[in-house]
C-alpha positions in Angstrom: -4.2 -9.4 -9.9 -3.4 -6.6 -7.8 -7.1 -6.6 -6.5 -5.8 -8.5 -2.8 -2.9 -6.1 -2.8 -5.5 -3.3 -2.9 -7.9 -5.2 -0.5 -5.1 -5.7 2.0 -3.9 -2.5 2.3 -7.4 -1.0 2.6 -7.7 -3.0 5.6 -4.5 -1.2 7.0 -5.5 1.9 6.2 -9.2 1.7 8.1 -7.4 0.3 11.0 -5.1 3.0 11.2 -7.3 6.1 9.9 -10.3 5.2 12.6 -8.3 6.2 16.0 -11.4 5.0 17.8 -11.1 1.2 16.8 -7.2 0.7 16.9 -7.6 -3.2 17.8 -6.2 -4.1 14.1 -3.3 -2.1 14.2 -2.2 -3.0 17.6 -2.5 -6.2 16.8 -0.4 -5.9 13.7 2.1 -3.9 15.4 2.8 -6.3 17.7 3.8 -9.0 15.0 7.1 -9.6 14.3 9.3 -9.7 11.1 8.4 -13.0 9.4 4.8 -13.3 10.5 2.8 -14.8 7.7 -0.5 -16.0 6.5 -2.1 -18.2 3.5 -5.2 -17.5 2.1 -7.3 -18.7 -1.0 -9.6 -17.4 -3.2 -10.6 -20.1 -5.4 -8.2 -21.1 -7.6 -5.6 -18.3 -6.6 -3.7 -18.2 -3.4 -2.4 -15.1 -1.6 0.4 -15.4 0.7 1.3 -12.0 2.9 4.4 -11.8 4.9 5.6 -8.9 7.2 9.2 -7.8 6.2 9.7 -4.9 8.1 8.1 -3.3 11.3 9.4 -0.2 12.4 7.6 2.6 14.5 7.6 4.7 11.2 6.7 2.1 8.3 5.1 -1.4 7.8 6.4 -3.7 4.9 4.8 -6.8 3.4 5.3 -9.0 0.8 2.4 -10.3 -1.1 2.4 -13.5 -3.5 -0.6 -14.5 -5.7 0.0 -17.8 -7.2 -2.2 -20.7 -8.4 -3.6 -23.1 -5.8 -2.4 -26.5 -5.4 -3.5 -28.9 -2.7 0.0 -29.9 -2.2 0.5 -26.6 -0.4 -1.8 -26.7 2.2 -0.2 -26.9 5.5 3.3 -26.9 3.7 3.8 -23.7 2.5 7.3 -23.2 3.8 8.5 -26.2 2.1 7.2 -25.0 -1.3 8.1 -21.3 -1.2 10.8 -21.6 -3.7 9.1 -23.1 -6.2 5.8 -20.9 -5.7 8.0 -17.8 -5.6 8.6 -18.9 -9.2 5.1 -19.6 -10.7 4.2 -16.5 -9.2 1.5 -14.5 -11.0 2.2 -11.6 -8.7 5.3 -10.7 -6.5 5.2 -7.2 -4.7 6.6 -5.4 -1.6 4.3 -2.8 -0.3 5.7 -0.1 2.2 3.2 1.5 4.3 3.7 4.6 6.3 2.3 3.9 9.4 1.3 7.5 10.5 -0.3 8.4 7.3 -1.5 5.0 5.4 -2.8 6.8 2.2 1.1 7.1 1.4 2.5 3.8 0.4 4.8 2.6 -2.2 4.8 -0.9 -4.2 7.3 -2.9 -6.2 6.8 -5.7 -8.2 9.6 -8.1 -8.1 8.2 -10.2 -11.1 8.2 -7.4 -13.2 11.1 -5.3 -11.6 9.0 -2.2 -11.8 7.6 0.3 -9.3 3.7 -0.3 -9.0 1.1 2.9 -9.1 -2.0 2.3 -7.9 -4.9 4.4 -9.2 -7.8 4.8 -6.9 -10.0 4.3 -10.0 -8.5 1.0 -10.3 -10.4 -0.7 -7.4 -13.6 0.2 -5.9 -12.0 -1.4 -2.3 -10.3 1.7 -2.0 -13.5 3.5 -0.6 -12.6 1.5 2.1 -9.9 4.3 3.3 -13.1 5.9 5.0 -14.5 2.9 7.0 -14.1 1.2 10.6 -13.7 -1.8 12.0 -16.3 -3.2 14.9 -15.9 -6.2 16.6 -19.2 -8.2 16.3 -21.1 -9.5 19.6 -21.3 -13.6 19.5 -25.1 -13.1 18.9 -24.1 -12.0 15.0 -21.2 -14.3 14.4 -21.7 -16.5 11.1 -23.7 -19.2 11.2 -23.8 -22.9 9.6 -26.6 -23.2 6.9 -29.6 -21.1 6.2 -31.2 -18.7 8.2 -34.6 -20.8 9.4 -38.1 -19.0 7.9 -40.2 -19.6 11.3 -38.9 -20.3 14.8 -36.0 -19.7 16.7 -32.6 -19.6 15.0 -30.3 -22.4 16.9 -27.8 -23.0 13.8 -24.5 -23.6 15.1 -21.7 -20.7 14.8 -19.3 -21.0 12.0 -15.5 -21.3 13.2 -12.9 -21.4 10.7 -10.6 -24.3 10.6 -6.8 -22.6 12.0 -3.8 -23.9 10.9 -0.7 -22.5 12.5 2.7 -23.9 10.6 0.8 -26.9 9.4 -0.9 -27.9 12.2 -4.6 -27.8 13.1 -5.0 -25.3 16.2 -7.6 -27.0 18.8 -10.2 -24.3 20.3 -8.4 -21.4 19.2 -9.2 -17.9 20.7 -10.8 -15.7 17.6 -13.3 -12.5 17.0 -15.3 -11.8 14.0 -15.4 -8.0 12.8 -17.5 -6.4 10.2 -16.5 -3.3 8.3 -19.0 -0.1 8.6 -20.4 1.8 6.5 -20.8 -1.1 4.0 -19.5 -0.9 1.0 -22.7 0.2 -1.2 -24.8 -2.8 -0.7 -21.8 -5.1 0.3 -20.9 -6.3 3.7 -17.6 -7.3 4.9 -16.8 -9.9 7.7 -13.6 -11.4 8.7 -12.1 -13.3 11.6 -9.1 -12.6 13.7 -7.4 -15.2 15.8 -5.2 -14.6 18.7 -2.1 -16.2 17.0 -1.9 -13.8 14.3 -2.9 -10.2 13.3 -3.8 -10.9 9.6 -7.5 -11.8 8.5 -7.7 -15.6 8.3 -11.2 -15.8 6.9 -13.2 -12.9 5.0 -16.4 -12.6 2.9 -17.8 -9.9 0.9 -21.3 -10.2 -0.1 -24.7 -8.5 -1.0 -28.1 -9.5 0.1 -28.3 -11.5 -2.9 -24.6 -13.2 -3.6 -21.5 -13.6 -1.9 -18.8 -11.2 -4.1 -15.7 -12.5 -2.3 -14.5 -15.3 -0.2 -10.8 -15.7 1.4 -10.1 -18.9 3.6 -7.4 -19.1 5.6 -5.2 -22.5 4.6 -2.0 -21.9 6.7 -0.2 -19.2 9.0 3.2 -18.8 10.9 5.8 -17.0 12.5 9.5 -16.6 12.0 9.8 -16.7 8.0 12.6 -15.1 7.1 13.3 -15.4 3.5 15.4 -13.1 2.3 13.6 -10.7 0.2 14.6 -6.8 -1.1 13.1 -3.9 1.3 10.7 -1.5 -1.0 13.2 1.3 -2.1 11.7 4.6 -3.9 11.7 5.2 -7.1 14.1 8.4 -8.6 11.7 11.8 -8.7 12.0 13.4 -11.9 10.4 16.1 -14.5 6.8 15.3 -15.4 6.3 18.6 -17.3 8.6 21.1 -18.6 8.5 24.3 -16.5 6.1 26.7 -18.1 6.4 30.7 -17.6 2.6 32.5 -17.3 2.9 36.3 -17.1 5.0 36.5 -13.6 4.5 33.0 -12.7 6.7 29.8 -13.2 5.2 26.6 -13.0 7.3 23.2 -12.5 5.6 19.8 -12.3 7.6 17.1 -10.6 6.9 13.3 -9.5 8.1 13.2 -6.2 8.2 9.3 -4.4 5.8 8.5 -1.9 8.2 8.4 1.3 10.2 11.6 0.2 9.4 15.3 0.6 10.6 18.4 -0.6 12.6 20.1 2.2 13.3 23.4 0.1 14.0 24.7 -3.1 17.0 27.2 -4.1 18.8 28.6 -6.9 22.5 27.4 -7.8 24.0 30.0 -4.9 21.4 28.0 -2.4 19.3 30.9 -2.1 16.0 30.1 -1.3 13.3 29.9 -3.1 9.3 30.1 -2.0 7.3 28.2 -4.2 3.6 27.4 -3.8 2.8 23.6 -4.0 0.0 21.9 -5.3 -0.8 18.1 -5.4 -2.1 16.4 -8.6 -2.6 12.8 -9.6 -2.1 12.4 -13.6 -3.6 9.6 -16.0 -0.3 7.5 -14.8 1.2 8.5 -11.6 0.9 11.5 -8.6 2.8 14.5 -9.3 3.5 18.1 -7.8 3.0 21.4 -9.3 5.1 24.2 -7.9 4.6 27.7 -8.9 6.5 30.5 -8.0 7.1 34.3 -8.7 9.6 34.5 -11.8 11.0 37.6 -10.1 12.4 35.5 -7.4 13.9 33.3 -9.8 17.5 35.1 -10.0 19.4 32.3 -11.9 18.9 29.6 -14.8 18.5 26.6 -12.5 16.3 25.2 -10.0 17.6 22.8 -6.9 14.9 20.8 -5.6 16.3 19.4 -2.3 14.6 16.3 -1.4 14.5 14.9 2.5 16.6 11.6 1.3 19.1 13.9 0.6 19.3 14.1 -3.5 18.8 16.6 -5.2 17.1 17.6 -8.4 18.6 20.0 -10.6 16.8 22.0 -13.3 18.1 24.1 -16.1 16.1 26.9 -17.0 16.9 28.0 -20.5 13.9 29.6 -22.4 13.7 28.7 -26.2 13.4 32.0 -27.0 13.6 35.0 -25.2 10.3 35.7 -23.5 8.9 32.4 -24.5 6.6 30.9 -21.9 8.2 27.3 -22.5 11.8 26.2 -21.3 13.9 23.8 -22.7 15.6 21.7 -19.9 16.1 18.0 -22.0 19.6 18.8 -21.5 19.6 20.3 -18.3 17.5 17.9 -15.8 19.8 15.7 -13.5 19.8 14.3 -10.5 22.4 14.1 -7.9 22.3 11.3 -5.3 23.3 11.8 -1.2 26.4 10.3 -2.1 27.2 12.4 -4.5 26.4 15.6 -2.8 28.8 14.4 0.0 31.4 14.6 -2.5 30.6 18.1 -3.8 
């Protein structure tokens, strides 16, 4: 059920990661909060709506639900019912400057979603580009003739905007390059909306996926909670190896460590490494134990929170530290009181 979330995120990443081909990003950033598209994939539908559009971040609502012909061109009317029956309901937040940095929250499950690279081959699209195709290479109707000239008509998806068919819309067709293995990915963009309105993933032998637009619109502003980072926490107990102290932490996607100090606010200068565990990404810090003059570490985050870690050796000179009763998080509000 998460496949479409990956798919759309990949398109964002391809557009932002490729300065030479910025057309999709420029179109997307021109959109306003409330712009949306509804795409059908067989018996499923996918709704994507912009809920936040700032110079730094883009947040989207993604809703996956069973298809019903009643929803065609009447999406706004059925939205409350669709939301109740949703198979997936996610708020996705992407960093404009670094689209590989993103976070997702499942409204349906009331939990943060961790995306793993191994979960979808579509994440390989992160390093690929979008290329606008010449008209002669647009999709055609019917099979290619075996001999003679190709006089087939150009395929143009039927475009609906707020339930009304748009006559003679302006459109363009794009392709992802290089291809994903032997699979070509093509899609249509229309001037009125900055989302792919029709998309196909196909190999020489078959079509693997097709998304067909059934509606799109603007100024759809149903109340929705925005994405908020989960709290940071200690992943693995602090460990001493000879003269090195190692601490493994989970740092939320849109925060970073601005400094590390002891309980006297004396700076500690650790070396930072990023890893991805079987469940979620985490950060490993290592520092010289001689630089730690206290039994406590304070991890100061960009959001204003401070993660405090008591360093209490289980035994004298033991390489493991007991912090089960000594790891706590101070929020920015608590910090102001202190």
